[in-house]
matplotlib code that plots the C-alpha trace (Angstrom):
import matplotlib.pyplot as plt

x = [20.8, 18.4, 18.8, 20.2, 17.6, 17.6, 19.2, 17.4, 14.1, 12.2, 15.2, 16.4, 18.7, 17.9, 19.8, 19.5, 21.5, 21.5, 23.7, 23.9, 26.1, 25.9, 28.0, 27.7, 29.7, 29.5, 31.5, 31.5, 34.3, 35.5, 35.3, 35.1, 33.4, 33.0, 31.9, 31.2, 29.8, 28.9, 27.9, 26.7, 25.4, 25.0, 23.7, 23.2, 21.4, 21.4, 21.2, 24.9, 25.2, 25.0, 27.2, 26.9, 29.2, 29.1, 31.3, 31.3, 33.4, 33.2, 35.3, 35.2, 37.4, 37.1, 39.0, 38.0, 39.9, 39.3, 40.4, 44.0, 44.8, 48.0, 46.7, 43.8, 43.1, 42.6, 40.9, 40.4, 38.9, 38.4, 37.2, 36.8, 35.1, 34.6, 33.3, 32.5, 31.0, 30.2, 28.5, 28.7, 26.3, 26.9, 23.9, 22.5, 23.9, 21.8, 20.0, 20.8, 18.4, 16.0, 16.8, 15.4, 12.3, 12.0, 8.8, 8.2, 7.4, 7.1, 7.2, 4.1, 4.3, 5.5, 6.1, 6.0, 8.8, 8.6, 10.9, 10.1, 12.0, 12.3, 14.5, 18.1, 17.2, 15.8, 13.9, 13.8, 11.3, 11.4, 8.8, 10.8, 13.4, 11.3, 13.7, 14.1, 17.2, 17.6, 20.2, 21.6, 21.7, 24.5, 27.1, 25.4, 25.8, 23.1, 21.5, 19.5, 16.9, 16.1, 15.3, 14.6, 15.6, 19.1, 20.4, 23.4, 25.4, 27.3, 25.3, 27.0, 30.3, 33.7, 33.2, 29.7, 28.8, 25.6, 23.6, 20.2, 17.3, 13.8, 10.8, 10.7, 13.3, 13.1, 15.2, 15.3, 16.5, 18.0, 14.9, 12.7, 11.4, 10.8, 10.8, 9.3, 9.9, 7.4, 8.1, 5.8, 6.7, 6.9, 7.7, 11.0, 11.0, 12.1, 10.3, 10.3, 10.0, 6.4, 5.3, 6.7, 5.3, 7.0, 6.0, 7.1, 4.8, 1.4, 2.9, 2.9, 3.5, 2.1, 3.8, 2.2, 2.8, 6.6, 7.1, 7.6, 5.5, 2.5, 0.1, -1.1, 0.7, 3.1, 1.1, 2.5, 0.0, 0.6, -1.6, -1.8, -2.7, 0.8, -0.4, -2.6, 0.2, 2.7, 0.7, 1.5, 5.3, 7.1, 7.3, 10.1, 13.1, 16.4, 16.2, 18.8, 19.4, 21.2, 24.3, 24.1, 26.9, 24.9, 27.8, 26.3, 23.8, 23.8, 22.2, 19.9, 20.4, 24.2, 24.7, 27.5, 27.8, 25.6, 27.5, 26.6, 27.4, 24.5, 22.2, 22.8, 19.4]
y = [-27.5, -24.7, -23.1, -19.6, -16.9, -14.6, -11.2, -8.0, -9.5, -6.6, -4.4, -5.3, -7.7, -11.4, -14.1, -17.8, -20.3, -24.0, -25.9, -29.6, -31.7, -35.4, -37.9, -41.6, -44.0, -47.8, -50.0, -53.7, -56.0, -56.7, -53.4, -49.7, -47.3, -43.5, -41.0, -37.3, -35.0, -31.3, -28.9, -25.3, -23.1, -19.3, -17.0, -13.2, -11.3, -7.5, -4.7, -4.7, -8.3, -11.9, -14.3, -17.9, -20.1, -23.9, -25.9, -29.6, -31.9, -35.7, -38.0, -41.7, -44.0, -47.8, -50.4, -54.0, -55.5, -55.2, -51.9, -52.0, -55.0, -54.7, -56.9, -54.8, -53.2, -49.5, -47.4, -43.7, -41.2, -37.5, -35.1, -31.3, -29.2, -25.5, -23.3, -19.7, -17.7, -14.1, -12.3, -8.5, -6.3, -2.7, -0.7, 1.5, 5.0, 7.5, 9.5, 13.2, 15.4, 17.2, 20.8, 23.1, 24.8, 28.2, 30.1, 32.6, 36.2, 39.4, 43.1, 43.8, 46.2, 49.8, 52.1, 49.1, 47.4, 44.4, 41.8, 38.2, 36.2, 32.6, 31.4, 31.0, 33.3, 36.7, 38.0, 41.7, 43.0, 46.4, 47.2, 50.3, 48.0, 44.9, 43.2, 40.5, 40.0, 36.6, 36.7, 33.8, 35.3, 33.0, 34.4, 37.5, 36.1, 37.5, 36.6, 39.3, 39.2, 42.6, 44.5, 42.8, 40.4, 40.1, 37.7, 38.7, 36.1, 37.4, 40.6, 43.7, 42.0, 42.4, 39.1, 39.8, 38.2, 38.8, 37.1, 37.5, 35.1, 35.1, 33.2, 31.7, 30.8, 28.6, 28.5, 25.6, 26.2, 23.6, 23.5, 22.5, 26.0, 26.6, 30.1, 30.4, 33.6, 34.4, 37.1, 39.4, 40.2, 43.9, 45.8, 45.1, 41.3, 41.5, 40.6, 41.7, 39.7, 40.3, 37.5, 35.0, 31.7, 30.6, 27.2, 24.9, 22.1, 23.7, 27.2, 29.6, 33.2, 34.8, 37.9, 39.9, 43.3, 43.2, 44.5, 48.3, 48.1, 46.5, 49.2, 47.1, 47.8, 45.2, 42.6, 40.0, 37.5, 34.5, 31.4, 27.9, 26.3, 25.4, 22.6, 24.8, 27.4, 24.7, 23.9, 27.4, 26.9, 27.2, 24.1, 25.3, 27.7, 27.4, 25.5, 26.4, 24.4, 26.0, 24.2, 23.2, 25.7, 28.5, 29.6, 29.1, 27.3, 24.1, 24.3, 21.4, 21.2, 21.0, 19.5, 22.0, 25.2, 27.9, 30.7, 33.8, 32.2, 29.8, 32.7, 34.3, 35.4]
z = [-1.0, -1.9, -5.3, -5.4, -5.8, -8.8, -8.0, -7.7, -6.6, -5.2, -5.4, -1.9, -0.1, 0.2, 2.0, 2.3, 4.4, 5.0, 7.6, 8.3, 10.6, 11.3, 13.1, 13.3, 15.6, 15.7, 17.9, 18.8, 20.1, 16.5, 14.8, 15.2, 12.8, 12.9, 10.2, 10.3, 7.7, 7.6, 5.0, 4.8, 2.1, 2.1, -0.6, -0.8, -3.5, -3.5, -6.0, -6.1, -7.1, -5.8, -3.9, -3.0, -0.9, -0.3, 2.0, 2.8, 5.0, 5.1, 7.3, 7.9, 10.0, 10.3, 12.3, 11.6, 14.4, 18.2, 19.5, 20.6, 18.4, 16.5, 13.7, 12.9, 9.5, 9.6, 6.9, 7.0, 4.5, 4.6, 2.0, 2.1, -0.6, -0.7, -3.5, -3.6, -6.4, -6.8, -9.6, -9.5, -11.4, -12.2, -11.2, -13.9, -13.7, -11.8, -14.5, -14.5, -12.6, -15.0, -15.6, -13.0, -14.3, -12.7, -12.5, -15.3, -14.8, -16.9, -16.4, -18.4, -21.4, -20.9, -23.8, -26.2, -24.3, -22.1, -20.4, -19.7, -17.1, -18.2, -15.4, -16.7, -19.6, -19.9, -23.0, -23.7, -26.3, -28.0, -30.7, -31.9, -33.3, -34.0, -31.6, -29.0, -27.0, -25.4, -22.6, -20.5, -17.1, -15.9, -18.2, -19.8, -23.3, -25.5, -28.9, -30.6, -33.4, -34.9, -38.0, -41.3, -39.6, -38.4, -35.8, -33.7, -31.8, -28.7, -29.2, -27.8, -27.2, -29.0, -30.9, -32.1, -35.5, -37.5, -40.2, -41.8, -42.3, -43.7, -42.4, -38.9, -36.3, -33.3, -30.1, -27.7, -24.1, -21.8, -19.5, -22.5, -23.2, -26.9, -28.4, -31.9, -33.8, -36.5, -39.1, -41.0, -44.7, -45.6, -48.8, -50.5, -50.1, -46.4, -43.2, -39.6, -36.4, -35.3, -32.9, -30.5, -29.2, -26.0, -24.5, -21.8, -20.7, -20.0, -19.7, -22.6, -23.6, -26.7, -27.9, -30.8, -32.3, -32.1, -35.6, -35.9, -39.1, -37.2, -36.2, -33.2, -29.9, -28.4, -26.4, -24.0, -22.8, -20.5, -20.5, -19.0, -22.3, -23.5, -25.7, -27.8, -28.0, -29.0, -32.1, -33.3, -33.0, -36.4, -38.5, -40.7, -40.6, -38.6, -35.3, -32.7, -29.5, -26.6, -25.2, -21.6, -20.8, -22.4, -24.5, -27.9, -30.1, -32.1, -35.5, -35.8, -39.5, -39.5, -36.0, -35.5, -33.5, -35.2, -36.8, -38.7, -42.1, -41.5, -42.1, -45.5, -46.6]

ax = plt.figure().add_subplot(projection="3d")
ax.plot(x, y, z, "-o")
ax.set_aspect("equal")
plt.show()
């Protein structure tokens, strides 16, 4: 009997079978003998599991007296065996498809304003208010950084909440886009958002001159050297990760939904 093969070999289906049948008959004037035996084996291995089946049948009849003699001694034997085993394996779950990474585009700079399309999100920049508005286009929920600097959750809606922070701030989007907000200190111990580093793979945007206190004009430059730009991402400050539904942000430090009270500078 061949040994069952290990499942999942090559990731396809494999079968093996073995069949045997034999019959023996012996007869002479004083005795009669007959035996039969059969067996079959079948196995199946597939990505869904393995199954093996074995059946055997043995029969023997002997008569030690002349056929038809009433004084003969009869002996008979029969045996039947059957076994079936099945091992099922649960296939690993299909991994979720990676988030769609839409092509980026921008409107250029006009009157110190610009808009960058990041796929699911849109980023509006306005130097006059040292502001960036990050809007999820699927539900129109916006998060705004502006002024010295404030952060508004649900910006422009009836349930808007606001907080203040110093230093840098980082946003992580579901498609692996990272937006780093860098601030520039000004008089009075406050700071203004002045530059952004936006990276995803080998793509990058470098935004400079966003602060209204910066005499340089607003600049939006795209590059294909995302690794170099990524090295300029903030290494400190609050880190916010967008939920898959786009309805809020998770604060990496608290592992809870971000709220205005997290920012109390």
